[in-house]
C-alpha positions in Angstrom: -21.3 -140.3 -8.9 -24.9 -140.4 -10.1 -23.9 -140.8 -13.7 -21.6 -143.7 -12.6 -24.5 -145.5 -11.1 -23.6 -144.9 -7.5 -26.2 -144.5 -4.8 -26.0 -142.9 -1.4 -26.0 -146.4 0.2 -23.0 -147.4 -1.9 -21.2 -144.3 -0.6 -22.1 -145.1 3.0 -21.0 -148.7 2.6 -17.7 -147.6 1.2 -17.0 -145.3 4.1 -18.0 -148.0 6.7 -16.0 -150.9 5.1 -12.8 -149.3 4.1 -10.5 -147.3 6.4 -8.3 -146.4 3.4 -11.0 -144.0 2.1 -9.6 -141.2 4.3 -6.8 -140.9 1.8 -9.3 -141.1 -1.1 -11.5 -138.3 0.3 -8.4 -136.2 1.2 -7.2 -136.5 -2.4 -10.7 -135.6 -3.8 -10.9 -132.6 -1.5 -7.4 -131.4 -2.5 -8.3 -131.9 -6.2 -11.5 -129.8 -5.9 -9.6 -127.1 -4.1 -6.9 -127.0 -6.8 -9.6 -126.8 -9.5 -11.3 -124.0 -7.7 -8.1 -122.0 -7.5 -7.5 -122.3 -11.2 -8.1 -119.0 -13.1 -10.3 -120.8 -15.6 -12.7 -122.3 -13.1 -14.6 -119.0 -12.5 -17.7 -120.1 -14.4 -18.2 -123.0 -12.0 -17.5 -121.4 -8.7 -20.9 -119.8 -8.1 -24.4 -121.1 -9.1 -26.0 -119.4 -12.1 -28.1 -116.4 -11.1 -31.5 -116.9 -12.8 -31.9 -113.1 -12.9 -28.8 -113.0 -15.3 -29.8 -116.1 -17.2 -33.6 -116.4 -17.0 -34.0 -119.6 -19.0 -31.1 -121.4 -17.4 -33.2 -123.8 -15.2 -35.4 -124.5 -18.2 -32.5 -125.6 -20.3 -30.4 -127.2 -17.5 -32.6 -129.6 -15.6 -30.0 -130.9 -13.1 -27.5 -128.2 -12.4 -24.3 -129.2 -10.6 -23.5 -127.9 -7.2 -20.1 -127.4 -5.5 
């Protein structure tokens, strides 16, 4: 959302002003759950352990969270 230019206020306004977003959020949640169940998603399920990859947070400045 950040890369698309959205702000937290945009998100809050969308929720307040559109009752159809329940369907949107349900679809997003379902999509994320399906992606997490895919056998190829394993690198993205848990955060990188800095003990295993010491320079990760030097290289990746804004790691994604799930």
